[in-house]
mmCIF file as gemmi writes it, N, C-alpha and C atoms, coordinates in Angstrom:
data_model
loop_
_atom_site.group_PDB
_atom_site.id
_atom_site.type_symbol
_atom_site.label_atom_id
_atom_site.label_alt_id
_atom_site.label_comp_id
_atom_site.label_asym_id
_atom_site.label_entity_id
_atom_site.label_seq_id
_atom_site.pdbx_PDB_ins_code
_atom_site.Cartn_x
_atom_site.Cartn_y
_atom_site.Cartn_z
_atom_site.occupancy
_atom_site.B_iso_or_equiv
_atom_site.pdbx_formal_charge
_atom_site.auth_seq_id
_atom_site.auth_asym_id
_atom_site.pdbx_PDB_model_num
ATOM 1 N N . MET Axp A 1 ? 18.589 1.266 -6.222 1 0 ? 1 A 1
ATOM 2 C CA . MET Axp A 1 ? 17.765 0.631 -4.944 1 0 ? 1 A 1
ATOM 3 C C . MET Axp A 1 ? 16.603 0.676 -5.185 1 0 ? 1 A 1
ATOM 4 N N . LEU Axp A 2 ? 15.761 -0.23 -5.012 1 0 ? 2 A 1
ATOM 5 C CA . LEU Axp A 2 ? 14.646 -0.588 -3.924 1 0 ? 2 A 1
ATOM 6 C C . LEU Axp A 2 ? 14.269 -0.965 -2.58 1 0 ? 2 A 1
ATOM 7 N N . VAL Axp A 3 ? 13.832 0.137 -2.005 1 0 ? 3 A 1
ATOM 8 C CA . VAL Axp A 3 ? 13.66 -1.087 -0.502 1 0 ? 3 A 1
ATOM 9 C C . VAL Axp A 3 ? 13.139 -2.033 -0.532 1 0 ? 3 A 1
ATOM 10 N N . ALA Axp A 4 ? 13.069 -3.032 0.274 1 0 ? 4 A 1
ATOM 11 C CA . ALA Axp A 4 ? 11.389 -4.142 -0.22 1 0 ? 4 A 1
ATOM 12 C C . ALA Axp A 4 ? 10.627 -3.51 1.531 1 0 ? 4 A 1
ATOM 13 N N . PRO Axp A 5 ? 9.483 -4.354 1.375 1 0 ? 5 A 1
ATOM 14 C CA . PRO Axp A 5 ? 8.819 -3.411 2.334 1 0 ? 5 A 1
ATOM 15 C C . PRO Axp A 5 ? 8.572 -4.692 3.489 1 0 ? 5 A 1
ATOM 16 N N . ALA Axp A 6 ? 8.514 -4.961 5.319 1 0 ? 6 A 1
ATOM 17 C CA . ALA Axp A 6 ? 8.958 -5.617 5.54 1 0 ? 6 A 1
ATOM 18 C C . ALA Axp A 6 ? 8.051 -6.795 5.98 1 0 ? 6 A 1
ATOM 19 N N . ARG Axp A 7 ? 8.754 -8.04 5.77 1 0 ? 7 A 1
ATOM 20 C CA . ARG Axp A 7 ? 7.807 -9.465 5.516 1 0 ? 7 A 1
ATOM 21 C C . ARG Axp A 7 ? 7.028 -9.321 6.65 1 0 ? 7 A 1
ATOM 22 N N . GLU Axp A 8 ? 6.387 -8.864 7.165 1 0 ? 8 A 1
ATOM 23 C CA . GLU Axp A 8 ? 5.193 -8.993 7.949 1 0 ? 8 A 1
ATOM 24 C C . GLU Axp A 8 ? 4.255 -8.45 7.288 1 0 ? 8 A 1
ATOM 25 N N . TRP Axp A 9 ? 4.034 -7.316 6.296 1 0 ? 9 A 1
ATOM 26 C CA . TRP Axp A 9 ? 3.738 -6.791 5.217 1 0 ? 9 A 1
ATOM 27 C C . TRP Axp A 9 ? 2.929 -7.613 4.375 1 0 ? 9 A 1
ATOM 28 N N . HIS Axp A 10 ? 4.6 -8.324 3.171 1 0 ? 10 A 1
ATOM 29 C CA . HIS Axp A 10 ? 4.069 -9.982 2.297 1 0 ? 10 A 1
ATOM 30 C C . HIS Axp A 10 ? 2.951 -10.644 2.865 1 0 ? 10 A 1
ATOM 31 N N . VAL Axp A 11 ? 3.004 -11.06 4.433 1 0 ? 11 A 1
ATOM 32 C CA . VAL Axp A 11 ? 2.461 -12.102 5.522 1 0 ? 11 A 1
ATOM 33 C C . VAL Axp A 11 ? 0.523 -11.288 4.57 1 0 ? 11 A 1
ATOM 34 N N . PHE Axp A 12 ? 0.524 -9.856 5.409 1 0 ? 12 A 1
ATOM 35 C CA . PHE Axp A 12 ? -0.472 -9.711 5.353 1 0 ? 12 A 1
ATOM 36 C C . PHE Axp A 12 ? -1.608 -9.381 3.47 1 0 ? 12 A 1
ATOM 37 N N . GLN Axp A 13 ? -0.429 -9.339 3.026 1 0 ? 13 A 1
ATOM 38 C CA . GLN Axp A 13 ? -0.612 -9.083 1.008 1 0 ? 13 A 1
ATOM 39 C C . GLN Axp A 13 ? -1.134 -10.85 1.701 1 0 ? 13 A 1
ATOM 40 N N . GLN Axp A 14 ? -0.459 -11.889 1.472 1 0 ? 14 A 1
ATOM 41 C CA . GLN Axp A 14 ? -0.354 -13.054 1.207 1 0 ? 14 A 1
ATOM 42 C C . GLN Axp A 14 ? -2.01 -13.423 1.887 1 0 ? 14 A 1
ATOM 43 N N . SER Axp A 15 ? -2.266 -13.454 2.635 1 0 ? 15 A 1
ATOM 44 C CA . SER Axp A 15 ? -3.617 -13.992 3.654 1 0 ? 15 A 1
ATOM 45 C C . SER Axp A 15 ? -4.565 -13.43 2.847 1 0 ? 15 A 1
ATOM 46 N N . PHE Axp A 16 ? -5.165 -11.842 2.233 1 0 ? 16 A 1
ATOM 47 C CA . PHE Axp A 16 ? -5.512 -11.856 1.448 1 0 ? 16 A 1
ATOM 48 C C . PHE Axp A 16 ? -5.999 -12.657 -0.138 1 0 ? 16 A 1
ATOM 49 N N . ALA Axp A 17 ? -4.777 -12.61 -0.651 1 0 ? 17 A 1
ATOM 50 C CA . ALA Axp A 17 ? -4.753 -12.962 -1.58 1 0 ? 17 A 1
ATOM 51 C C . ALA Axp A 17 ? -4.799 -14.69 -1.707 1 0 ? 17 A 1
ATOM 52 N N . GLU Axp A 18 ? -5.043 -14.959 -0.825 1 0 ? 18 A 1
ATOM 53 C CA . GLU Axp A 18 ? -5.906 -16.057 -0.202 1 0 ? 18 A 1
ATOM 54 C C . GLU Axp A 18 ? -6.982 -16.198 0.028 1 0 ? 18 A 1
ATOM 55 N N . HIS Axp A 19 ? -7.417 -15.197 0.48 1 0 ? 19 A 1
ATOM 56 C CA . HIS Axp A 19 ? -8.549 -16.123 1.687 1 0 ? 19 A 1
ATOM 57 C C . HIS Axp A 19 ? -9.433 -14.775 1.514 1 0 ? 19 A 1
ATOM 58 N N . TRP Axp A 20 ? -9.517 -13.815 0.507 1 0 ? 20 A 1
ATOM 59 C CA . TRP Axp A 20 ? -10.961 -13.022 -0.023 1 0 ? 20 A 1
ATOM 60 C C . TRP Axp A 20 ? -11.854 -13.167 -0.94 1 0 ? 20 A 1
ATOM 61 N N . ASP Axp A 21 ? -11.456 -14.099 -1.642 1 0 ? 21 A 1
ATOM 62 C CA . ASP Axp A 21 ? -12.841 -15.004 -2.169 1 0 ? 21 A 1
ATOM 63 C C . ASP Axp A 21 ? -13.265 -15.175 -1.524 1 0 ? 21 A 1
ATOM 64 N N . GLY Axp A 22 ? -13.113 -16.55 -0.25 1 0 ? 22 A 1
ATOM 65 C CA . GLY Axp A 22 ? -13.743 -17.65 0.318 1 0 ? 22 A 1
ATOM 66 C C . GLY Axp A 22 ? -14.761 -16.288 1.509 1 0 ? 22 A 1
ATOM 67 N N . PHE Axp A 23 ? -14.131 -15.406 1.863 1 0 ? 23 A 1
ATOM 68 C CA . PHE Axp A 23 ? -14.192 -14.417 2.736 1 0 ? 23 A 1
ATOM 69 C C . PHE Axp A 23 ? -15.775 -13.839 2.448 1 0 ? 23 A 1
ATOM 70 N N . LYS Axp A 24 ? -15.454 -13.535 1.134 1 0 ? 24 A 1
ATOM 71 C CA . LYS Axp A 24 ? -16.167 -12.527 0.533 1 0 ? 24 A 1
ATOM 72 C C . LYS Axp A 24 ? -17.709 -13.426 0.631 1 0 ? 24 A 1
ATOM 73 N N . HIS Axp A 25 ? -17.418 -14.622 -0.194 1 0 ? 25 A 1
ATOM 74 C CA . HIS Axp A 25 ? -18.238 -15.869 0.151 1 0 ? 25 A 1
ATOM 75 C C . HIS Axp A 25 ? -19.543 -15.738 1.665 1 0 ? 25 A 1
ATOM 76 N N . ALA Axp A 26 ? -18.434 -15.92 2.702 1 0 ? 26 A 1
ATOM 77 C CA . ALA Axp A 26 ? -19.191 -15.797 3.952 1 0 ? 26 A 1
ATOM 78 C C . ALA Axp A 26 ? -19.658 -14.875 4.065 1 0 ? 26 A 1
ATOM 79 N N . HIS Axp A 27 ? -18.535 -13.989 3.648 1 0 ? 27 A 1
ATOM 80 C CA . HIS Axp A 27 ? -19.598 -12.045 4.45 1 0 ? 27 A 1
ATOM 81 C C . HIS Axp A 27 ? -20.457 -11.424 2.778 1 0 ? 27 A 1
ATOM 82 N N . PRO Axp A 28 ? -20.967 -11.993 2.079 1 0 ? 28 A 1
ATOM 83 C CA . PRO Axp A 28 ? -21.587 -11.024 0.355 1 0 ? 28 A 1
ATOM 84 C C . PRO Axp A 28 ? -21.873 -9.658 0.857 1 0 ? 28 A 1
ATOM 85 N N . ARG Axp A 29 ? -22.177 -9.163 2.148 1 0 ? 29 A 1
ATOM 86 C CA . ARG Axp A 29 ? -22.018 -7.684 1.779 1 0 ? 29 A 1
ATOM 87 C C . ARG Axp A 29 ? -20.649 -6.906 1.14 1 0 ? 29 A 1
ATOM 88 N N . TYR Axp A 30 ? -19.617 -8.115 1.477 1 0 ? 30 A 1
ATOM 89 C CA . TYR Axp A 30 ? -18.517 -7.087 0.799 1 0 ? 30 A 1
ATOM 90 C C . TYR Axp A 30 ? -18.043 -7.425 -1.062 1 0 ? 30 A 1
ATOM 91 N N . GLN Axp A 31 ? -18.679 -8.641 -1.82 1 0 ? 31 A 1
ATOM 92 C CA . GLN Axp A 31 ? -19.562 -8.403 -2.437 1 0 ? 31 A 1
ATOM 93 C C . GLN Axp A 31 ? -19.191 -7.465 -3.656 1 0 ? 31 A 1
ATOM 94 N N . THR Axp A 32 ? -18.887 -6.344 -3.396 1 0 ? 32 A 1
ATOM 95 C CA . THR Axp A 32 ? -18.868 -5.367 -3.431 1 0 ? 32 A 1
ATOM 96 C C . THR Axp A 32 ? -17.379 -4.642 -5.032 1 0 ? 32 A 1
ATOM 97 N N . PRO Axp A 33 ? -18.126 -4.1 -6.053 1 0 ? 33 A 1
ATOM 98 C CA . PRO Axp A 33 ? -16.854 -3.59 -6.669 1 0 ? 33 A 1
ATOM 99 C C . PRO Axp A 33 ? -16.101 -2.29 -5.7 1 0 ? 33 A 1
ATOM 100 N N . TYR Axp A 34 ? -16.35 -1.778 -4.325 1 0 ? 34 A 1
ATOM 101 C CA . TYR Axp A 34 ? -16.295 -0.824 -3.731 1 0 ? 34 A 1
ATOM 102 C C . TYR Axp A 34 ? -14.678 -1.861 -3.479 1 0 ? 34 A 1
ATOM 103 N N . TYR Axp A 35 ? -15.389 -2.046 -2.55 1 0 ? 35 A 1
ATOM 104 C CA . TYR Axp A 35 ? -13.938 -3.514 -2.285 1 0 ? 35 A 1
ATOM 105 C C . TYR Axp A 35 ? -12.92 -4.384 -2.893 1 0 ? 35 A 1
ATOM 106 N N . ASP Axp A 36 ? -13.753 -5.386 -3.839 1 0 ? 36 A 1
ATOM 107 C CA . ASP Axp A 36 ? -12.989 -5.541 -4.15 1 0 ? 36 A 1
ATOM 108 C C . ASP Axp A 36 ? -11.722 -4.709 -5.429 1 0 ? 36 A 1
ATOM 109 N N . ASP Axp A 37 ? -12.244 -2.986 -4.503 1 0 ? 37 A 1
ATOM 110 C CA . ASP Axp A 37 ? -10.597 -1.761 -5.443 1 0 ? 37 A 1
ATOM 111 C C . ASP Axp A 37 ? -10.348 -1.694 -4.615 1 0 ? 37 A 1
ATOM 112 N N . LEU Axp A 38 ? -10.52 -2.045 -3.101 1 0 ? 38 A 1
ATOM 113 C CA . LEU Axp A 38 ? -9.967 -1.678 -2.028 1 0 ? 38 A 1
ATOM 114 C C . LEU Axp A 38 ? -8.948 -3.283 -1.678 1 0 ? 38 A 1
ATOM 115 N N . VAL Axp A 39 ? -8.929 -4.044 -2.372 1 0 ? 39 A 1
ATOM 116 C CA . VAL Axp A 39 ? -8.34 -5.52 -1.249 1 0 ? 39 A 1
ATOM 117 C C . VAL Axp A 39 ? -7.394 -5.096 -3.245 1 0 ? 39 A 1
ATOM 118 N N . ASP Axp A 40 ? -7.849 -5.248 -4.326 1 0 ? 40 A 1
ATOM 119 C CA . ASP Axp A 40 ? -6.846 -4.79 -5.342 1 0 ? 40 A 1
ATOM 120 C C . ASP Axp A 40 ? -5.781 -4.301 -5.178 1 0 ? 40 A 1
ATOM 121 N N . LYS Axp A 41 ? -6.265 -2.65 -5.039 1 0 ? 41 A 1
ATOM 122 C CA . LYS Axp A 41 ? -4.919 -1.332 -4.735 1 0 ? 41 A 1
ATOM 123 C C . LYS Axp A 41 ? -4.23 -1.8 -3.477 1 0 ? 41 A 1
ATOM 124 N N . MET Axp A 42 ? -4.677 -2.765 -2.163 1 0 ? 42 A 1
ATOM 125 C CA . MET Axp A 42 ? -3.853 -3.17 -1.278 1 0 ? 42 A 1
ATOM 126 C C . MET Axp A 42 ? -2.83 -4.208 -1.819 1 0 ? 42 A 1
ATOM 127 N N . LEU Axp A 43 ? -3.403 -5.435 -2.667 1 0 ? 43 A 1
ATOM 128 C CA . LEU Axp A 43 ? -2.861 -6.795 -2.696 1 0 ? 43 A 1
ATOM 129 C C . LEU Axp A 43 ? -0.943 -5.533 -4.238 1 0 ? 43 A 1
ATOM 130 N N . ARG Axp A 44 ? -1.353 -4.251 -4.541 1 0 ? 44 A 1
ATOM 131 C CA . ARG Axp A 44 ? -0.563 -3.876 -5.5 1 0 ? 44 A 1
ATOM 132 C C . ARG Axp A 44 ? 1.118 -3.072 -5.253 1 0 ? 44 A 1
ATOM 133 N N . CYS Axp A 45 ? 0.439 -2.328 -3.485 1 0 ? 45 A 1
ATOM 134 C CA . CYS Axp A 45 ? 0.854 -0.994 -3.291 1 0 ? 45 A 1
ATOM 135 C C . CYS Axp A 45 ? 2.44 -1.894 -2.855 1 0 ? 45 A 1
ATOM 136 N N . GLY Axp A 46 ? 3.276 -0.899 -3.573 1 0 ? 46 A 1
ATOM 137 C CA . GLY Axp A 46 ? 4.657 -1.034 -3.133 1 0 ? 46 A 1
ATOM 138 C C . GLY Axp A 46 ? 5.175 -1.662 -4.75 1 0 ? 46 A 1
ATOM 139 N N . ASP Axp A 47 ? 4.578 -2.237 -5.075 1 0 ? 47 A 1
ATOM 140 C CA . ASP Axp A 47 ? 5.093 -2.124 -6.359 1 0 ? 47 A 1
ATOM 141 C C . ASP Axp A 47 ? 5.391 -1.847 -7.463 1 0 ? 47 A 1
ATOM 142 N N . PRO Axp A 48 ? 6.266 -1.573 -7.785 1 0 ? 48 A 1
ATOM 143 C CA . PRO Axp A 48 ? 6.497 -0.336 -8.635 1 0 ? 48 A 1
ATOM 144 C C . PRO Axp A 48 ? 6.306 -0.968 -9.962 1 0 ? 48 A 1
ATOM 145 N N . ASP Axp A 49 ? 5.922 -2.321 -10.431 1 0 ? 49 A 1
ATOM 146 C CA . ASP Axp A 49 ? 5.749 -2.283 -11.586 1 0 ? 49 A 1
ATOM 147 C C . ASP Axp A 49 ? 4.34 -2.347 -12.164 1 0 ? 49 A 1
ATOM 148 N N . GLN Axp A 50 ? 3.609 -2.449 -11.107 1 0 ? 50 A 1
ATOM 149 C CA . GLN Axp A 50 ? 2.166 -2.231 -10.985 1 0 ? 50 A 1
ATOM 150 C C . GLN Axp A 50 ? 1.166 -1.086 -10.063 1 0 ? 50 A 1
ATOM 151 N N . MET Axp A 51 ? 2.575 -0.43 -9.503 1 0 ? 51 A 1
ATOM 152 C CA . MET Axp A 51 ? 1.632 0.357 -8.636 1 0 ? 51 A 1
ATOM 153 C C . MET Axp A 51 ? 2.187 1.614 -9.385 1 0 ? 51 A 1
ATOM 154 N N . GLY Axp A 52 ? 4.094 1.91 -10.647 1 0 ? 52 A 1
ATOM 155 C CA . GLY Axp A 52 ? 3.993 2.727 -10.693 1 0 ? 52 A 1
ATOM 156 C C . GLY Axp A 52 ? 5.629 3.386 -9.882 1 0 ? 52 A 1
ATOM 157 N N . SER Axp A 53 ? 6.493 4.453 -10.565 1 0 ? 53 A 1
ATOM 158 C CA . SER Axp A 53 ? 7.208 4.057 -9.313 1 0 ? 53 A 1
ATOM 159 C C . SER Axp A 53 ? 7.499 5.884 -9.448 1 0 ? 53 A 1
ATOM 160 N N . VAL Axp A 54 ? 8.895 6.269 -8.983 1 0 ? 54 A 1
ATOM 161 C CA . VAL Axp A 54 ? 9.604 7.43 -8.576 1 0 ? 54 A 1
ATOM 162 C C . VAL Axp A 54 ? 10.842 7.845 -8.824 1 0 ? 54 A 1
ATOM 163 N N . GLU Axp A 55 ? 11.975 7.805 -9.748 1 0 ? 55 A 1
ATOM 164 C CA . GLU Axp A 55 ? 13.974 7.624 -9.897 1 0 ? 55 A 1
ATOM 165 C C . GLU Axp A 55 ? 13.765 8.935 -9.336 1 0 ? 55 A 1
ATOM 166 N N . TYR Axp A 56 ? 14.776 8.846 -8.061 1 0 ? 56 A 1
ATOM 167 C CA . TYR Axp A 56 ? 16.271 10.03 -7.451 1 0 ? 56 A 1
ATOM 168 C C . TYR Axp A 56 ? 17.592 9.512 -8.062 1 0 ? 56 A 1
ATOM 169 N N . ARG Axp A 57 ? 18.296 10.482 -7.736 1 0 ? 57 A 1
ATOM 170 C CA . ARG Axp A 57 ? 19.625 10.962 -7.571 1 0 ? 57 A 1
ATOM 171 C C . ARG Axp A 57 ? 19.404 11.692 -6.478 1 0 ? 57 A 1
ATOM 172 N N . CYS Axp A 58 ? 20.542 11.24 -5.425 1 0 ? 58 A 1
ATOM 173 C CA . CYS Axp A 58 ? 21.26 12.136 -4.899 1 0 ? 58 A 1
ATOM 174 C C . CYS Axp A 58 ? 21.982 12.92 -4.946 1 0 ? 58 A 1
ATOM 175 N N . LEU Axp A 59 ? 21.508 14.45 -4.856 1 0 ? 59 A 1
ATOM 176 C CA . LEU Axp A 59 ? 21.811 15.676 -5.07 1 0 ? 59 A 1
ATOM 177 C C . LEU Axp A 59 ? 23.141 15.863 -4.225 1 0 ? 59 A 1
ATOM 178 N N . GLN Axp A 60 ? 23.852 15.035 -3.201 1 0 ? 60 A 1
ATOM 179 C CA . GLN Axp A 60 ? 24.68 15.761 -2.467 1 0 ? 60 A 1
ATOM 180 C C . GLN Axp A 60 ? 25.96 15.04 -3.158 1 0 ? 60 A 1
ATOM 181 N N . CYS Axp A 61 ? 25.897 13.749 -3.633 1 0 ? 61 A 1
ATOM 182 C CA . CYS Axp A 61 ? 25.892 12.931 -4.05 1 0 ? 61 A 1
ATOM 183 C C . CYS Axp A 61 ? 26.968 12.273 -5.981 1 0 ? 61 A 1
ATOM 184 N N . GLY Axp A 62 ? 25.38 12.654 -5.983 1 0 ? 62 A 1
ATOM 185 C CA . GLY Axp A 62 ? 25.31 12.239 -7.745 1 0 ? 62 A 1
ATOM 186 C C . GLY Axp A 62 ? 25.05 11.366 -7.608 1 0 ? 62 A 1
ATOM 187 N N . GLU Axp A 63 ? 25.898 10.046 -7.092 1 0 ? 63 A 1
ATOM 188 C CA . GLU Axp A 63 ? 25.584 8.523 -7.651 1 0 ? 63 A 1
ATOM 189 C C . GLU Axp A 63 ? 24.253 7.372 -7.393 1 0 ? 63 A 1
ATOM 190 N N . GLY Axp A 64 ? 24.6 6.784 -7.663 1 0 ? 64 A 1
ATOM 191 C CA . GLY Axp A 64 ? 23.683 5.363 -8.024 1 0 ? 64 A 1
ATOM 192 C C . GLY Axp A 64 ? 21.986 6.043 -8.622 1 0 ? 64 A 1
ATOM 193 N N . THR Axp A 65 ? 20.722 5.49 -8.372 1 0 ? 65 A 1
ATOM 194 C CA . THR Axp A 65 ? 19.219 5.813 -8.665 1 0 ? 65 A 1
ATOM 195 C C . THR Axp A 65 ? 18.917 5.142 -7.572 1 0 ? 65 A 1
ATOM 196 N N . HIS Axp A 66 ? 17.826 6.075 -6.739 1 0 ? 66 A 1
ATOM 197 C CA . HIS Axp A 66 ? 17.229 5.321 -5.789 1 0 ? 66 A 1
ATOM 198 C C . HIS Axp A 66 ? 15.536 5.818 -6.554 1 0 ? 66 A 1
ATOM 199 N N . ARG Axp A 67 ? 15.169 4.385 -7.191 1 0 ? 67 A 1
ATOM 200 C CA . ARG Axp A 67 ? 14.028 3.739 -7.218 1 0 ? 67 A 1
ATOM 201 C C . ARG Axp A 67 ? 13.029 3.961 -5.821 1 0 ? 67 A 1
ATOM 202 N N . VAL Axp A 68 ? 11.602 4.502 -5.73 1 0 ? 68 A 1
ATOM 203 C CA . VAL Axp A 68 ? 10.632 4.439 -4.868 1 0 ? 68 A 1
ATOM 204 C C . VAL Axp A 68 ? 9.4 4.1 -5.077 1 0 ? 68 A 1
ATOM 205 N N . ALA Axp A 69 ? 8.529 3.464 -4.663 1 0 ? 69 A 1
ATOM 206 C CA . ALA Axp A 69 ? 6.972 2.94 -5.595 1 0 ? 69 A 1
ATOM 207 C C . ALA Axp A 69 ? 6.317 3.512 -4.994 1 0 ? 69 A 1
ATOM 208 N N . MET Axp A 70 ? 4.782 3.677 -5.767 1 0 ? 70 A 1
ATOM 209 C CA . MET Axp A 70 ? 4.508 4.569 -5.848 1 0 ? 70 A 1
ATOM 210 C C . MET Axp A 70 ? 3.489 4.076 -4.41 1 0 ? 70 A 1
ATOM 211 N N . SER Axp A 71 ? 2.443 3.914 -3.678 1 0 ? 71 A 1
ATOM 212 C CA . SER Axp A 71 ? 1.702 3.461 -2.551 1 0 ? 71 A 1
ATOM 213 C C . SER Axp A 71 ? -0.254 3.996 -2.983 1 0 ? 71 A 1
ATOM 214 N N . CYS Axp A 72 ? -0.709 3.071 -2.667 1 0 ? 72 A 1
ATOM 215 C CA . CYS Axp A 72 ? -2.07 2.443 -2.665 1 0 ? 72 A 1
ATOM 216 C C . CYS Axp A 72 ? -2.935 3.586 -2.429 1 0 ? 72 A 1
ATOM 217 N N . LYS Axp A 73 ? -2.81 4.458 -1.512 1 0 ? 73 A 1
ATOM 218 C CA . LYS Axp A 73 ? -3.617 5.238 -0.469 1 0 ? 73 A 1
ATOM 219 C C . LYS Axp A 73 ? -4.609 4.903 0.109 1 0 ? 73 A 1
ATOM 220 N N . SER Axp A 74 ? -4.789 3.487 -0.045 1 0 ? 74 A 1
ATOM 221 C CA . SER Axp A 74 ? -6.01 2.974 0.436 1 0 ? 74 A 1
ATOM 222 C C . SER Axp A 74 ? -6.513 2.138 1.701 1 0 ? 74 A 1
ATOM 223 N N . SER Axp A 75 ? -7.359 2.668 2.672 1 0 ? 75 A 1
ATOM 224 C CA . SER Axp A 75 ? -7.35 2.624 3.822 1 0 ? 75 A 1
ATOM 225 C C . SER Axp A 75 ? -7.228 1.858 4.523 1 0 ? 75 A 1
ATOM 226 N N . LEU Axp A 76 ? -7.427 0.114 3.388 1 0 ? 76 A 1
ATOM 227 C CA . LEU Axp A 76 ? -7.401 -0.765 4.164 1 0 ? 76 A 1
ATOM 228 C C . LEU Axp A 76 ? -6.26 -2.068 3.923 1 0 ? 76 A 1
ATOM 229 N N . CYS Axp A 77 ? -5.244 -0.426 3.513 1 0 ? 77 A 1
ATOM 230 C CA . CYS Axp A 77 ? -3.665 -1.21 3.456 1 0 ? 77 A 1
ATOM 231 C C . CYS Axp A 77 ? -2.781 -0.871 4.497 1 0 ? 77 A 1
ATOM 232 N N . LEU Axp A 78 ? -2.184 -1.516 5.586 1 0 ? 78 A 1
ATOM 233 C CA . LEU Axp A 78 ? -1.588 -1.611 6.477 1 0 ? 78 A 1
ATOM 234 C C . LEU Axp A 78 ? -0.807 -0.471 6.487 1 0 ? 78 A 1
ATOM 235 N N . ARG Axp A 79 ? 0.441 -0.085 5.547 1 0 ? 79 A 1
ATOM 236 C CA . ARG Axp A 79 ? 1.053 1.24 5.139 1 0 ? 79 A 1
ATOM 237 C C . ARG Axp A 79 ? 0.683 2.301 5.329 1 0 ? 79 A 1
ATOM 238 N N . CYS Axp A 80 ? -0.407 2.793 4.396 1 0 ? 80 A 1
ATOM 239 C CA . CYS Axp A 80 ? -1.114 3.903 3.26 1 0 ? 80 A 1
ATOM 240 C C . CYS Axp A 80 ? -1.701 4.413 5.045 1 0 ? 80 A 1
ATOM 241 N N . ALA Axp A 81 ? -2.292 3.486 5.589 1 0 ? 81 A 1
ATOM 242 C CA . ALA Axp A 81 ? -3.79 3.516 6.279 1 0 ? 81 A 1
ATOM 243 C C . ALA Axp A 81 ? -3.209 3.873 7.721 1 0 ? 81 A 1
ATOM 244 N N . LYS Axp A 82 ? -1.626 3.541 7.885 1 0 ? 82 A 1
ATOM 245 C CA . LYS Axp A 82 ? -0.432 4.722 9.582 1 0 ? 82 A 1
ATOM 246 C C . LYS Axp A 82 ? -0.38 5.874 8.454 1 0 ? 82 A 1
ATOM 247 N N . VAL Axp A 83 ? 0.588 5.488 7.428 1 0 ? 83 A 1
ATOM 248 C CA . VAL Axp A 83 ? 0.933 6.861 7.186 1 0 ? 83 A 1
ATOM 249 C C . VAL Axp A 83 ? -0.661 7.807 7.625 1 0 ? 83 A 1
ATOM 250 N N . SER Axp A 84 ? -1.784 7.737 7.837 1 0 ? 84 A 1
ATOM 251 C CA . SER Axp A 84 ? -2.744 8.595 7.006 1 0 ? 84 A 1
ATOM 252 C C . SER Axp A 84 ? -2.585 8.934 9.13 1 0 ? 84 A 1
ATOM 253 N N . VAL Axp A 85 ? -2.817 7.534 10.317 1 0 ? 85 A 1
ATOM 254 C CA . VAL Axp A 85 ? -2.749 7.771 11.384 1 0 ? 85 A 1
ATOM 255 C C . VAL Axp A 85 ? -2.034 8.167 11.524 1 0 ? 85 A 1
ATOM 256 N N . ASP Axp A 86 ? -0.436 8.622 11.787 1 0 ? 86 A 1
ATOM 257 C CA . ASP Axp A 86 ? 0.291 9.021 11.828 1 0 ? 86 A 1
ATOM 258 C C . ASP Axp A 86 ? 0.213 10.309 12.175 1 0 ? 86 A 1
ATOM 259 N N . THR Axp A 87 ? -0.542 11.075 10.627 1 0 ? 87 A 1
ATOM 260 C CA . THR Axp A 87 ? -0.657 12.269 10.165 1 0 ? 87 A 1
ATOM 261 C C . THR Axp A 87 ? -1.641 12.964 10.775 1 0 ? 87 A 1
ATOM 262 N N . TRP Axp A 88 ? -3.149 11.943 11.511 1 0 ? 88 A 1
ATOM 263 C CA . TRP Axp A 88 ? -3.739 12.712 11.394 1 0 ? 88 A 1
ATOM 264 C C . TRP Axp A 88 ? -4.138 13.888 12.363 1 0 ? 88 A 1
ATOM 265 N N . PRO Axp A 89 ? -2.889 13.682 13.719 1 0 ? 89 A 1
ATOM 266 C CA . PRO Axp A 89 ? -2.927 14.356 14.768 1 0 ? 89 A 1
ATOM 267 C C . PRO Axp A 89 ? -2.299 16.069 14.145 1 0 ? 89 A 1
ATOM 268 N N . ARG Axp A 90 ? -2.075 15.783 12.75 1 0 ? 90 A 1
ATOM 269 C CA . ARG Axp A 90 ? -1.315 17.559 12.688 1 0 ? 90 A 1
ATOM 270 C C . ARG Axp A 90 ? -2.442 17.791 11.851 1 0 ? 90 A 1
ATOM 271 N N . ARG Axp A 91 ? -3.275 17.36 11.149 1 0 ? 91 A 1
ATOM 272 C CA . ARG Axp A 91 ? -3.703 17.516 10.085 1 0 ? 91 A 1
ATOM 273 C C . ARG Axp A 91 ? -5.064 18.107 10.255 1 0 ? 91 A 1
ATOM 274 N N . ALA Axp A 92 ? -5.174 17.863 12.511 1 0 ? 92 A 1
ATOM 275 C CA . ALA Axp A 92 ? -5.926 18.417 13.25 1 0 ? 92 A 1
ATOM 276 C C . ALA Axp A 92 ? -5.915 19.209 14.293 1 0 ? 92 A 1
ATOM 277 N N . ASN Axp A 93 ? -4.753 19.386 13.806 1 0 ? 93 A 1
ATOM 278 C CA . ASN Axp A 93 ? -4.537 20.771 14.934 1 0 ? 93 A 1
ATOM 279 C C . ASN Axp A 93 ? -4.189 21.814 14.265 1 0 ? 93 A 1
ATOM 280 N N . THR Axp A 94 ? -4.057 21.896 12.611 1 0 ? 94 A 1
ATOM 281 C CA . THR Axp A 94 ? -3.954 23.383 11.789 1 0 ? 94 A 1
ATOM 282 C C . THR Axp A 94 ? -6.026 23.635 11.656 1 0 ? 94 A 1
ATOM 283 N N . ALA Axp A 95 ? -6.497 22.316 11.986 1 0 ? 95 A 1
ATOM 284 C CA . ALA Axp A 95 ? -8.043 23.267 11.34 1 0 ? 95 A 1
ATOM 285 C C . ALA Axp A 95 ? -8.528 23.859 12.011 1 0 ? 95 A 1
């Protein structure tokens, strides 16, 4: 069982995939390997075939295998950046 990301996420990825080259052409300062790597990681985020995955079995029922795709942890990624933003207050309180 693999949980599909929300539809909005696919729209965000599709927008980057279709318009990244045009954006870089219009804004030359983003024509660096750093930004290309961020976009590439974000586009592959959540795809178990490209980013890898972990499989586990429920310890209570022992039935079925659950597959969880690895995340990219890119600052450009809406999902990964949201996790970082959501956990930031907890990290700030422990420092």
